[in-house]
C-alpha positions as CSV (number, residue, x, y, z in Angstrom):
1,M,128.6,99.2,197.7
2,L,130.0,101.8,195.3
3,N,129.2,101.2,191.7
4,V,130.8,103.1,188.8
5,V,129.0,102.8,185.4
6,D,130.0,104.5,182.2
7,E,127.1,106.4,180.7
8,F,128.2,105.9,177.2
9,T,128.9,102.2,177.0
10,R,126.7,101.2,180.0
11,E,129.8,99.1,181.2
12,C,130.1,98.7,185.0
13,L,133.5,99.8,185.4
14,A,133.9,98.8,189.1
15,I,131.9,97.7,192.2
16,R,133.6,98.3,195.4
17,V,132.2,96.2,198.3
18,G,132.6,97.0,201.9
19,R,130.9,97.1,205.3
20,Q,131.4,100.9,205.3
21,L,132.7,103.1,202.3
22,R,134.1,106.5,203.0
23,A,135.4,109.4,200.9
24,A,138.9,107.8,200.8
25,D,137.5,104.7,199.2
26,A,135.7,106.8,196.4
27,I,138.9,108.6,195.6
28,D,140.9,105.4,195.6
29,L,138.5,103.8,193.2
30,L,138.2,106.8,191.0
31,S,141.9,107.4,190.9
32,D,142.4,103.8,189.6
33,L,139.9,104.1,187.0
34,F,140.9,107.5,185.8
35,I,144.5,106.2,185.3
36,L,143.3,103.1,183.5
37,R,140.5,104.8,181.5
38,G,141.2,108.5,181.4
39,I,139.5,111.4,183.1
40,P,135.7,111.6,182.2
41,G,134.1,115.0,181.5
42,H,132.0,114.7,184.6
43,V,131.2,112.3,187.6
44,R,127.5,112.0,188.3
45,S,126.5,110.6,191.7
46,N,123.8,110.7,194.3
47,N,124.3,112.9,197.5
48,G,125.6,110.0,199.7
49,P,128.2,111.3,202.2
50,E,131.1,109.4,200.4
51,F,130.4,111.5,197.3
52,A,129.3,114.7,198.7
53,A,132.4,115.1,201.0
54,T,134.4,118.2,200.3
55,V,137.5,116.2,199.8
56,V,136.0,114.1,197.0
57,K,134.5,117.1,195.3
58,S,137.9,118.9,195.6
59,W,139.8,115.9,194.3
60,I,137.5,115.3,191.2
61,S,137.6,119.1,190.2
62,G,141.4,119.0,190.9
63,V,142.0,116.2,188.2
64,G,139.9,118.1,185.7
65,A,136.4,116.5,185.9
66,E,133.1,118.2,186.9
67,T,130.9,116.9,189.5
68,A,127.1,116.4,188.7
69,F,125.1,115.6,191.8
70,I,121.4,114.6,191.4
71,E,118.7,116.4,193.2
72,P,117.8,114.6,196.4
73,G,114.8,112.3,195.7
74,S,115.2,112.8,191.9
75,L,116.3,109.3,191.0
76,W,115.4,109.8,187.3
77,E,118.3,112.2,187.0
78,N,120.7,109.3,187.5
79,G,118.7,106.8,185.3
80,Y,121.6,104.7,183.9
81,N,122.8,103.9,187.4
82,E,119.4,103.3,188.9
83,S,118.6,100.9,186.1
84,F,122.0,99.2,186.8
85,N,121.3,99.0,190.5
86,G,117.8,97.4,189.8
87,K,119.4,94.8,187.7
88,L,122.1,94.0,190.2
89,R,119.4,93.7,193.0
90,D,117.0,91.5,190.9
91,E,119.6,89.3,189.3
92,L,122.0,88.8,192.2
93,L,121.4,90.5,195.5
94,N,117.9,89.3,196.0
95,T,118.8,85.8,195.0
96,E,122.0,85.1,197.1
97,V,122.9,84.9,200.7
98,F,126.3,86.0,201.3
99,N,128.1,84.1,204.2
100,S,131.1,86.6,204.3
101,L,132.3,89.8,202.9
102,S,134.8,87.9,200.9
103,E,132.1,85.8,199.4
104,A,130.0,88.8,198.5
105,K,133.1,90.3,196.8
106,V,133.6,87.3,194.7
107,L,130.2,86.8,193.7
108,I,129.5,90.4,192.9
109,E,132.6,90.6,190.8
110,Q,131.6,87.6,188.8
111,W,128.2,89.1,188.2
112,R,129.9,92.3,187.1
113,Q,132.0,90.4,184.5
114,H,129.0,88.6,183.3
115,Y,127.0,91.9,183.1
116,N,129.8,93.5,181.1
117,T,130.7,90.6,178.7
118,V,127.8,88.2,178.3
119,R,124.4,89.8,179.4
120,P,122.6,91.5,176.5
121,H,121.4,95.1,176.9
122,S,118.4,96.3,174.8
123,S,119.9,99.8,174.6
124,L,123.0,98.4,172.9
125,R,121.0,96.4,170.3
126,Y,121.2,93.3,172.6
127,R,125.0,93.2,173.0
128,P,126.9,93.3,176.1
129,P,128.5,96.6,177.1
130,A,132.2,95.7,177.1
131,P,132.5,94.8,173.4
132,V,130.9,98.1,172.4
133,V,133.9,99.8,173.2
134,L,136.0,97.6,171.1
135,L,133.6,96.7,168.1
136,T,131.3,99.6,167.6
137,S,132.1,102.2,165.0
138,S,129.0,104.4,165.8
139,P,128.1,105.2,169.3
140,P,125.0,103.7,170.9
141,S,124.1,107.1,172.3
142,P,125.1,110.6,171.7
143,T,127.1,111.2,175.0
144,G,130.6,110.6,173.4
145,P,133.3,108.1,173.7
146,P,134.0,106.3,176.8
147,F,136.0,108.4,179.3
148,S,137.2,110.8,176.6
149,N,138.6,114.3,177.5
150,S,135.9,115.7,175.3
151,G,133.8,116.5,178.4
152,Q,131.0,114.4,177.2
153,A,131.5,111.1,178.8
154,A,130.6,110.5,182.5
155,A,131.3,108.1,185.2
156,I,128.2,107.5,187.5
157,L,128.6,106.7,191.2
158,H,126.1,105.1,193.4
């Protein structure tokens, strides 16, 4: 799975599900998100081969964003995404048996929609992330507006 979480809103922007994900999959997903949401100041990720590939790093810098890789074994440097991954695992992956890749994609997307629009988040005053973008006049954290060109927002990949 390739998860993209906005550090500012805590919104899960996308989950790409596949048997194997490569650098081209990361670029494809990010290019779609950058078109829809704008280019973030930086893209934070772990050191997985699909993110650390030279072609991905070059593409990210070519569109004007910076890469921010966490140190190997330093999961706390990617806290938002590690927290997200724990919730995904506890609330869905550990409770479901997927009979096919198609079923996994559908159920994971349904969970993502629920996570973004219904599920309360303590860090957002017990509101779901998606409405924060639309309803909040003051940011829940000092990192800046979602996917702004200010260089303060970030996408997180895992």
